[in-house]
C-alpha positions as MATLAB code, in Angstrom:
seq = 'MADLIITESGAVHRPRNVDWKRAAALLYGDWGTSKAYVIGLAFLAAGFSSLPIILAVCALTGLVGINYIVICRHFPDGGGVYSAARSQGRLLAVVGALLLLADLTVTAALSGWSALTYITSGAEHIAWIKLLRDHIALTTIAVLLIMGAINYFGPKHSGSLAVALAVPTFIVVVILIGISVPHLTTHFLQPRQESLGTLWAQFVGVILALSGAESIANVTGVMKLDSGSTMDKPSVARESLKAIVPVAIEVVVGTALLGWAMLSLPSVLGKTLHLSDLSSISSVLQLRSEDMLRFIGEQFAAATFSPAVGNLFGWIVGIVFFLLLLSAANTAIVAMIGLLYMMSRDGEMPRQFRQLNRHGVPIYPLLIALGLPTVVLLLVANFTALAGLYAIGVVGAITVNVGSCAFNRTVGFTWYDRALFGVTFGILFFVELEVAHTKSDALFFVFVVVLSGLALRAYTQKRQGL';
ca = [
       0.000    0.000    0.000;
       3.048    2.231   -0.258;
       1.576    4.158   -3.148;
      -1.425    5.383   -1.125;
      -1.389    8.893    0.344;
      -2.637    9.666    3.868;
      -3.099   13.368    4.586;
      -2.791   15.187    7.905;
      -6.566   14.926    8.345;
      -6.332   11.143    8.095;
      -8.008   10.907    4.680;
      -6.734    8.244    2.285;
      -6.290    9.212   -1.375;
      -5.160    7.544   -4.547;
      -1.735    8.776   -5.642;
      -1.703   11.845   -7.905;
       1.090   10.843  -10.279;
      -0.339   11.758  -13.721;
       1.100   15.047  -14.995;
      -0.532   17.213  -17.651;
       1.450   15.609  -20.482;
       0.285   12.119  -19.548;
      -3.253   13.416  -18.999;
      -3.179   15.040  -22.451;
      -1.974   11.771  -23.958;
      -4.767    9.838  -22.239;
      -7.277   12.406  -23.522;
      -5.806   12.313  -27.032;
      -6.000    8.534  -26.956;
      -9.788    8.878  -26.739;
     -10.698   12.236  -28.260;
      -8.049   12.010  -30.961;
      -9.538    8.812  -32.347;
     -12.645   10.678  -33.479;
     -11.072   11.760  -36.745;
     -10.383    8.113  -37.598;
     -14.082    7.452  -38.174;
     -16.045   10.737  -38.009;
     -14.822   11.808  -41.441;
     -15.902    8.543  -43.034;
     -19.244    8.637  -41.215;
     -19.850   12.134  -42.538;
     -19.298   11.002  -46.123;
     -21.631    8.032  -45.660;
     -24.259   10.426  -44.325;
     -24.030   13.281  -46.822;
     -21.437   12.541  -49.507;
     -19.818   15.577  -51.088;
     -22.200   17.922  -49.246;
     -20.830   16.810  -45.856;
     -18.347   19.645  -45.208;
     -20.869   21.823  -43.284;
     -21.705   18.798  -41.117;
     -18.013   18.177  -40.404;
     -17.485   21.836  -39.501;
     -20.555   21.779  -37.236;
     -19.207   18.691  -35.474;
     -15.871   20.458  -35.002;
     -17.632   23.510  -33.566;
     -19.619   21.373  -31.113;
     -16.458   19.489  -30.157;
     -14.698   22.766  -29.388;
     -17.711   23.981  -27.407;
     -17.726   20.822  -25.295;
     -13.975   21.199  -24.737;
     -14.463   24.730  -23.370;
     -17.169   23.410  -21.034;
     -14.808   20.807  -19.638;
     -12.017   23.307  -19.027;
     -14.425   25.029  -16.630;
     -15.682   21.748  -15.155;
     -12.171   20.424  -14.421;
     -11.321   23.722  -12.714;
     -14.104   23.238  -10.170;
     -14.088   19.430   -9.759;
     -10.478   18.338   -9.058;
     -11.335   14.949   -7.520;
     -12.413   13.308  -10.773;
     -15.704   11.625  -11.472;
     -16.843   13.833  -14.349;
     -20.616   13.834  -14.549;
     -20.833   12.030  -11.210;
     -19.126   14.852   -9.305;
     -20.945   17.631  -11.162;
     -24.435   16.155  -10.764;
     -24.056   15.080   -7.131;
     -24.971   18.485   -5.723;
     -28.249   18.299   -7.652;
     -29.113   14.887   -6.240;
     -27.367   11.611   -5.518;
     -29.701    9.632   -7.770;
     -29.099   11.986  -10.712;
     -25.351   11.678  -10.161;
     -25.506    7.884  -10.183;
     -27.661    7.826  -13.331;
     -25.214   10.174  -15.062;
     -22.295    8.013  -13.987;
     -23.995    4.865  -15.268;
     -24.644    6.559  -18.617;
     -20.945    7.336  -18.775;
     -20.101    3.765  -17.778;
     -22.180    2.520  -20.718;
     -20.300    4.839  -23.068;
     -16.888    3.851  -21.746;
     -17.794    0.181  -22.090;
     -18.577    0.599  -25.781;
     -15.594    2.920  -26.272;
     -13.196    0.240  -25.022;
     -14.794   -2.476  -27.151;
     -15.217   -0.333  -30.273;
     -11.722    1.128  -30.124;
     -10.106   -2.271  -29.738;
     -12.134   -3.709  -32.618;
     -11.459   -0.703  -34.862;
      -7.738   -0.815  -34.058;
      -7.507   -4.389  -35.273;
      -9.497   -3.536  -38.396;
      -7.178   -0.604  -39.184;
      -4.018   -2.681  -38.917;
      -5.269   -5.754  -40.803;
      -7.012   -3.977  -43.684;
      -5.510   -5.094  -46.986;
      -3.632   -8.033  -45.476;
      -6.430  -10.602  -45.360;
      -4.451  -12.895  -47.684;
      -2.016  -13.660  -44.839;
      -3.298  -16.752  -43.043;
      -2.791  -15.692  -39.432;
      -4.181  -12.202  -40.055;
      -7.236  -13.741  -41.701;
      -7.643  -15.915  -38.604;
      -7.560  -12.845  -36.369;
     -10.139  -11.050  -38.532;
     -12.402  -14.102  -38.601;
     -12.383  -14.115  -34.781;
     -11.968  -10.386  -34.263;
     -14.227  -10.198  -31.194;
     -12.094  -12.742  -29.325;
      -8.912  -11.045  -30.525;
     -10.217   -7.717  -29.234;
     -10.947   -9.299  -25.849;
      -7.346  -10.538  -25.690;
      -6.061   -7.034  -26.482;
      -8.223   -5.515  -23.733;
      -6.894   -8.047  -21.226;
      -3.365   -6.917  -22.080;
      -4.455   -3.326  -21.451;
      -5.854   -4.447  -18.108;
      -2.524   -6.011  -17.168;
      -0.784   -2.698  -17.907;
      -3.309   -0.760  -15.824;
      -2.777   -3.155  -12.911;
       0.441   -1.214  -12.286;
      -1.343    2.136  -12.180;
      -2.371    4.981  -14.529;
       1.131    6.470  -14.448;
       2.426    3.519  -16.449;
      -0.537    3.405  -18.832;
      -0.156    7.179  -19.207;
       3.464    6.674  -20.241;
       2.255    4.232  -22.881;
      -0.298    6.799  -24.044;
       2.446    9.426  -24.419;
       4.415    7.040  -26.621;
       1.339    6.402  -28.783;
       0.173   10.021  -29.056;
       3.398   11.526  -30.390;
       3.688    9.462  -33.614;
      -0.021    9.971  -34.233;
       0.352   13.739  -34.068;
       3.306   13.572  -36.466;
       1.322   11.449  -38.932;
      -1.656   13.831  -38.769;
       0.643   16.774  -39.519;
       2.122   14.906  -42.505;
      -1.368   13.960  -43.723;
      -2.436   17.587  -43.627;
       0.842   18.728  -45.183;
       0.606   16.490  -48.261;
      -3.107   17.221  -48.732;
      -2.975   21.035  -48.471;
      -1.673   21.558  -52.059;
      -4.656   19.565  -53.342;
      -7.414   21.197  -51.256;
     -10.205   22.545  -53.435;
     -13.859   23.540  -53.229;
     -14.506   22.345  -56.778;
     -16.163   19.074  -55.747;
     -18.238   20.392  -52.832;
     -21.975   20.085  -53.346;
     -24.823   22.109  -51.792;
     -27.216   20.591  -49.292;
     -29.673   18.311  -51.059;
     -31.777   17.154  -48.100;
     -34.393   18.735  -45.837;
     -33.388   20.392  -42.567;
     -34.795   17.426  -40.657;
     -32.631   15.018  -42.617;
     -29.626   17.320  -42.183;
     -30.176   17.282  -38.406;
     -30.333   13.478  -38.422;
     -27.091   13.369  -40.431;
     -25.419   15.734  -37.974;
     -26.524   13.624  -35.002;
     -25.242   10.506  -36.730;
     -21.760   11.987  -37.041;
     -21.215   13.376  -33.517;
     -20.651    9.937  -32.041;
     -17.196   10.929  -30.808;
     -17.503   13.245  -27.803;
     -16.492   10.791  -25.078;
     -12.960   12.121  -24.675;
     -14.121   15.148  -22.698;
     -15.602   13.005  -19.934;
     -12.404   10.954  -19.840;
     -10.282   13.935  -18.789;
     -12.874   14.899  -16.170;
     -12.456   11.459  -14.618;
      -8.649   11.488  -14.740;
      -8.436   14.732  -12.701;
      -8.661   12.580   -9.567;
      -5.138   11.232  -10.188;
      -3.595   14.321  -11.830;
      -0.726   16.146  -10.172;
      -1.871   19.167   -8.177;
      -1.274   22.784   -9.152;
       1.563   24.390   -7.220;
       0.293   25.812   -3.939;
      -2.623   23.398   -3.526;
      -2.800   20.467   -1.097;
      -4.380   17.015   -1.003;
      -7.021   18.324    1.420;
      -7.684   21.383   -0.796;
      -6.806   20.160   -4.290;
      -6.695   22.205   -7.486;
      -5.844   21.005  -10.998;
      -7.100   24.046  -12.921;
      -3.763   24.846  -14.583;
      -2.755   21.219  -15.132;
      -6.091   20.298  -16.745;
      -6.060   23.453  -18.896;
      -2.638   22.521  -20.280;
      -3.923   19.015  -21.010;
      -7.192   19.973  -22.715;
      -6.280   22.970  -24.905;
      -3.657   21.412  -27.233;
      -5.729   18.253  -27.698;
      -8.918   20.209  -28.428;
      -7.127   22.390  -30.990;
      -5.609   19.375  -32.743;
      -8.929   17.517  -32.842;
     -10.974   20.476  -34.102;
      -8.503   21.815  -36.671;
      -7.259   18.387  -37.742;
     -10.752   16.992  -38.273;
     -11.845   20.036  -40.295;
      -8.797   19.978  -42.576;
      -8.825   16.212  -43.077;
     -12.547   16.325  -43.805;
     -11.853   18.906  -46.500;
      -8.991   16.734  -47.759;
     -11.367   13.777  -48.096;
     -13.735   15.883  -50.201;
     -10.777   16.978  -52.364;
      -9.719   13.408  -53.186;
     -11.322   13.492  -56.679;
      -8.551   15.902  -57.697;
      -5.967   13.095  -57.384;
      -7.972    9.885  -57.883;
      -7.878   10.363  -61.645;
      -4.095   10.066  -61.468;
      -3.799    7.370  -58.781;
      -6.816    5.104  -59.449;
      -7.858    6.384  -62.897;
     -11.285    7.430  -61.616;
     -12.950   10.498  -63.061;
     -16.738   10.332  -62.518;
     -18.086   11.226  -59.075;
     -20.305    8.150  -58.820;
     -17.316    5.797  -59.050;
     -15.330    7.978  -56.670;
     -18.226    8.010  -54.195;
     -18.392    4.220  -54.284;
     -14.683    3.956  -53.475;
     -14.938    6.482  -50.641;
     -17.887    4.614  -49.147;
     -15.948    1.360  -49.365;
     -12.997    2.902  -47.495;
     -15.077    4.882  -44.982;
     -13.913    2.807  -41.997;
     -10.223    3.513  -42.672;
     -10.621    6.856  -44.429;
      -7.452    8.413  -43.031;
      -5.402    5.521  -44.347;
      -7.011    5.961  -47.774;
      -6.333    9.713  -47.712;
      -2.692    9.046  -46.881;
      -2.306    6.446  -49.623;
      -3.786    8.608  -52.371;
      -2.195   11.970  -51.580;
       1.216   10.362  -50.986;
       0.905    8.449  -54.265;
      -0.058   11.634  -56.124;
       2.760   13.622  -54.504;
       5.526   11.014  -54.757;
       4.805    7.561  -56.226;
       2.422    4.591  -55.805;
       5.069    2.746  -53.768;
       5.388    5.657  -51.357;
       1.597    5.863  -51.165;
       1.326    2.202  -50.225;
       4.084    2.547  -47.623;
       2.570    5.660  -46.086;
      -0.819    3.945  -45.995;
       0.681    1.202  -43.852;
       2.312    3.788  -41.594;
      -1.048    5.510  -41.089;
      -2.704    2.155  -40.425;
      -0.121    1.162  -37.821;
      -0.162    4.528  -36.055;
      -3.946    4.710  -35.828;
      -3.973    1.111  -34.671;
      -1.843    2.303  -31.756;
      -4.003    5.383  -31.159;
      -7.183    3.322  -31.058;
      -5.539    0.999  -28.547;
      -4.788    4.097  -26.499;
      -8.487    5.005  -26.675;
      -9.396    1.619  -25.239;
      -6.836    2.175  -22.490;
      -8.253    5.617  -21.673;
     -11.736    4.140  -21.341;
     -10.449    1.487  -18.943;
      -8.692    4.119  -16.791;
     -11.837    6.264  -16.712;
     -14.080    3.348  -15.675;
     -11.715    2.460  -12.836;
     -11.700    6.019  -11.495;
     -15.463    6.404  -11.790;
     -16.339    3.180   -9.958;
     -13.792    3.927   -7.229;
     -15.295    7.344   -6.555;
     -18.843    5.984   -6.461;
     -17.771    3.360   -3.921;
     -15.998    5.970   -1.813;
     -19.270    7.900   -1.610;
     -21.267    4.831   -0.585;
     -23.087    4.436   -3.910;
     -21.354    1.155   -4.798;
     -20.090   -1.737   -2.623;
     -17.193   -0.950   -0.277;
     -15.190   -3.751   -1.912;
     -14.710   -1.389   -4.872;
     -12.329    0.625   -2.647;
      -9.863   -2.220   -2.169;
      -6.566   -1.228   -3.801;
      -3.588   -3.286   -4.870;
      -0.074   -2.287   -3.846;
       0.145    0.022   -6.874;
      -2.895    2.037   -5.751;
      -5.278    0.550   -8.342;
      -8.832   -0.455   -7.288;
      -9.038   -4.209   -7.894;
     -12.753   -4.784   -8.492;
     -13.262   -1.678  -10.687;
     -10.368   -2.927  -12.840;
     -12.065   -6.313  -13.229;
     -15.381   -4.648  -14.099;
     -13.676   -2.316  -16.592;
     -12.437   -5.416  -18.410;
     -15.522   -7.567  -17.901;
     -18.157   -5.197  -19.305;
     -16.601   -4.706  -22.768;
     -15.831   -8.429  -22.863;
     -19.524   -9.250  -22.412;
     -20.514   -6.702  -25.073;
     -17.997   -8.140  -27.545;
     -19.282  -11.668  -26.947;
     -22.887  -10.602  -27.606;
     -22.688   -8.259  -30.616;
     -22.847   -9.749  -34.090;
     -20.623   -7.307  -35.977;
     -18.922   -3.915  -35.961;
     -22.030   -2.088  -37.166;
     -24.060   -3.438  -34.255;
     -21.311   -2.420  -31.832;
     -21.064    1.093  -33.286;
     -24.823    1.505  -32.911;
     -24.445    1.353  -29.116;
     -21.912    4.162  -28.987;
     -23.531    7.568  -28.745;
     -26.429    7.448  -26.325;
     -24.312    6.945  -23.223;
     -21.791    9.729  -23.706;
     -24.273   12.298  -25.015;
     -26.535   11.532  -22.054;
     -23.658   11.806  -19.579;
     -22.390   15.116  -20.975;
     -25.951   16.470  -21.055;
     -26.442   15.595  -17.375;
     -23.028   17.060  -16.541;
     -23.397   20.468  -18.184;
     -27.068   20.690  -17.199;
     -26.179   20.081  -13.557;
     -23.463   22.720  -13.727;
     -25.868   25.237  -15.251;
     -28.205   24.913  -12.250;
     -25.529   24.400   -9.569;
     -25.563   27.262   -7.037;
     -23.063   25.718   -4.615;
     -20.036   26.077   -6.912;
     -18.507   29.412   -7.855;
     -19.516   29.441  -11.516;
     -19.831   32.869  -13.133;
     -22.936   33.908  -15.073;
     -21.131   33.401  -18.368;
     -20.064   29.920  -17.240;
     -23.737   29.117  -16.659;
     -24.697   30.595  -20.032;
     -22.072   28.387  -21.677;
     -23.424   25.329  -19.875;
     -27.015   26.253  -20.772;
     -26.355   26.572  -24.507;
     -24.418   23.306  -24.588;
     -27.111   21.545  -22.570;
     -29.828   22.677  -24.984;
     -27.988   21.370  -28.038;
     -27.048   18.024  -26.500;
     -30.494   17.464  -24.987;
     -32.087   17.457  -28.432;
     -29.252   15.306  -29.775;
     -29.947   12.747  -27.036;
     -33.654   12.696  -27.907;
     -32.820   12.063  -31.569;
     -30.411    9.231  -30.694;
     -32.943    7.593  -28.364;
     -35.596    7.864  -31.075;
     -33.499    6.380  -33.880;
     -31.247    3.862  -32.030;
     -33.511    1.374  -30.245;
     -30.667   -1.095  -29.588;
     -28.621    1.632  -27.923;
     -31.619    2.671  -25.831;
     -32.094   -0.918  -24.624;
     -28.372   -1.288  -23.865;
     -28.303    1.868  -21.747;
     -31.515    0.817  -19.998;
     -29.910   -2.489  -18.961;
     -26.711   -0.804  -17.721;
     -28.556    1.873  -15.744;
     -31.078   -0.574  -14.268;
     -28.324   -3.011  -13.239;
     -26.303   -0.213  -11.668;
     -29.279    1.114   -9.732;
     -30.028   -2.405   -8.484;
     -26.434   -2.733   -7.227;
     -26.746    0.676   -5.561;
     -29.956   -0.401   -3.830;
     -28.227   -3.548   -2.575;
     -25.297   -1.472   -1.294;
     -27.572    0.918    0.563;
     -29.514   -1.980    2.064;
     -26.271   -3.459    3.400;
     -25.447   -0.048    4.858;
     -28.839    0.128    6.561;
     -30.023    3.116    4.516;
];
């Protein structure tokens, strides 16, 4: 238990050994993955008229990031939505936390699955790779178990891994943007061809990548303190700001530019794939929507240098985003551990969830963080079914979080903080309604997670005599 910290007041705390660089890497490992699939989703939804949707998603992503800079300033003990909603009611806080738990479960499973798809695409002719793809759910479970073994030694070590994964990803994104900039054009952009209702549905279908913000709000509980603060009076305002801002800028700007690059691909596909009509080009882009960044890298590198260089760079992009998606799965595991630990500390979950190993890691939350995505992976039929479970949890959790902050009178929020929360809450509330209306499987999944969690809470309170 040497890694535990006991303050002068006698309180026991988990060690705060994650600095802002590691926190940024953990955040990037989740938030940064959005560009790997949001761009392709946007094209599937709206084709060559998808640029306004991509820009709207980037704007909402930036707005959510600003919200969480404020939230992390006032809630230094982690917990995200759970901490923010608790002052408005313990039940609301638990429901918000369970919504987040559902999102993190799917994030871990989806990221692991997508990582394996990214790295094996185009190599199905190799026998052992074909075997892995044929049993990709079981392979993903094995990868998550390895992540669990790393996290057994604490978030400092998994954060170090995240730093190693984030740096090459950033370099690759910069190169992707660099080789695509000379080819950017508005020539192939098309005006909106659908009704406003359909456009709203397309927008909602593309914003399935906001979970990273809640991840950083959970990690604040193990972040290093700002200078001058203490364990009894913690503050991570400066540390969390330094972690969030560079990641948010990279995600927003990078997604916008790479989305534009995708819509400029027809300018080079005539040279690289001998495609000239938009219908054929659209078919190819739809086929490569799941690994769109790899396709962008292949084509622009081939047009700039040679087909051999394009193929090589495509593999580099595939390998790097394979690593980034693994980092996203790791971030989800870390966030689930922190969330369950905090709920147990507050008496909302069994006291056994507070038992720590000698590295300061809660044992049972770690097992649950591995067990939940394992069950999901064993039950879903394919990647599409898994992706359909993704959005409702995180949008619901963020909605509860910012809504609670907007009406919270016990924390020193300014009036413009509350206005920011109110605007964000209004947008996300209607997004959540749309997701619940159109994704019945996701609604059922969240219902099961929330109901099971509330049943466990009731059992815990009964054992406590409440």
